[in-house]
N, C-alpha and C positions, 0 to 999 in steps of 0.2 A: 504494500500500500504506500502510495506516495502522499506525503503530507503537503497539502495545497500551499502551505506557508513558504515553501522553498522552490516552488515551480510556477512558471507563468501560467496565467489563466487563458484558456481558449475562448471562454464565454463567461457571462455573469448570469446568475439566477436570482431575481429579486421580485418585488411587486412592480406595478407599472410606474410608480413614482421613484423607483430605484432604492427603496427601503426594504427592510425585512418583510417577508410574507408571513401572515398569520391567518391560517385557514382553519376555522373552527366550525365543526358540525356537531350538533347536539344528538342526544340519544334518539335513535330511530330515524335519522335523516335518510330520505329516500335516495340520495346520491352517494351513500357510503356503504361499502361492503367490507366486512371484517371476517377473516378466517383464522382459526387457530388449529394447527396441525391438520390442515385440509378441511376442517369442519366449519361451515359458515355459522357465525354467531347471529342469532335472531332474537331480539333486536341487536343491532351491531354494537351499540355503546357509543358514547360521544368521543370525538377525536379532535385533536388540535395539532396541526403541523406548523412549526414556527422556525424560520431560518432565513439565511441568505448565503450565497456562495459567490466569492470574487466580486463583491460590490465595487463598482468603479474599476473593475478589472484588477483590483489589488488583492493579491493572494492571501493577505493577512486578514481579510474580512470574510470569515467563514464561521457560521454556527448553525446548528440544527438541533431542535428538540422536538419530541413527539410525546403527547400526553394522551393516554387512553383512559376513558371513564369507567371501564369495566363492563363485564357481562356476567351472566349466570356462571359461566365456566372459567373466564379469565378475569383475575382481579385487576383493579385499576393499577396503572403504573406510569412512570415518566421515564423516557429514554433520552439521554443526552449524548450526541456524537462527540467523540474525542479525536478521531482521525478522519480525513477526507481524501478521496482521490481528486485529481484535478478535473474540473468539469470540461467535458468535450461535448459539443452540441451539434451532431449531425442533423440537418433539417431543423425541426422545432422540438427536438427531444433531448433530454439529458439523463444520464445515469451516474449517480455518485455512490461510491461504496466506502466502507470504513468500519471502524469499531467504536464502541461507546460503553456507557454504563447505564444501569437502571436502578431505581429504588426498590426493585424486587429481584435481587440476584438469585434467589431460589428458582425463579421462573426461567431466567435466561443465562445464568452463570455470571461470572465476574466481568467479562468483556465480550458481550454479544456482538456479532457482526450485523451490519445493516446494508441494505441497498435502498436508495431513494431514486425513484423514477419520476420524471416530470415530462408530460406530453403537452406541448403548447400548440399542437396542430389545430387549426380552426375546426370547430364542430366535434373535436375529440379530446378536449382538454381534460387532463386528470393528473392526480398525484398519487403515488403508491409508495408505501414504505413496507419493507420486509425486514423483520428482526429475527435472527436465529441464534440459538445458543442453548446449551443444557438439554439438547435433544428436542427442543421445541421450535416451531416456526409460526410466527405471527405475521399476518399481512392485512393491511388496510388500504383500500383504494377509494378515492373520493373524486367525483366529477367536479370540475372547476368552472367558474364563470369567467367572463372577460375581465381582465385587470387583476385577478388574484395573483397570478404569477406571470413574469415576463422573462424570456430567455433572449439575451442579446449577445452577439459576437463581440469579442474584444478586438481592438485594432491590432 
């Protein structure tokens, strides 16, 4: 894993104003799907994706947190990314990987891996986070509206 703080950015992932994105969907939101070990959680539980990557194409501007409100099967938790791959944005998509920590290490272990996928393609906008560790896989996908996330090429 390459830490984005030492490598130049190919693109930036922010909101439309160039700030951090904060995508918050409440319990039972129709645009959100949550699975745990391949089983869809119904209702999915509230989610919040918060972060930015390479804001102003500066590799030191990187953070990502994910908060999950919990379901009958999966307890609420907060995930904080500690490492990031350098964003590369073919077309209008980006995939960022790394490791992080959670406030529930029993669920995911001490340093779970994550993948954050953002699709900014017109009429197909979405954000997905996959967190794996301790034999468990958690995935949350949310449909995005215009302006919630912007992917811009760096000069």
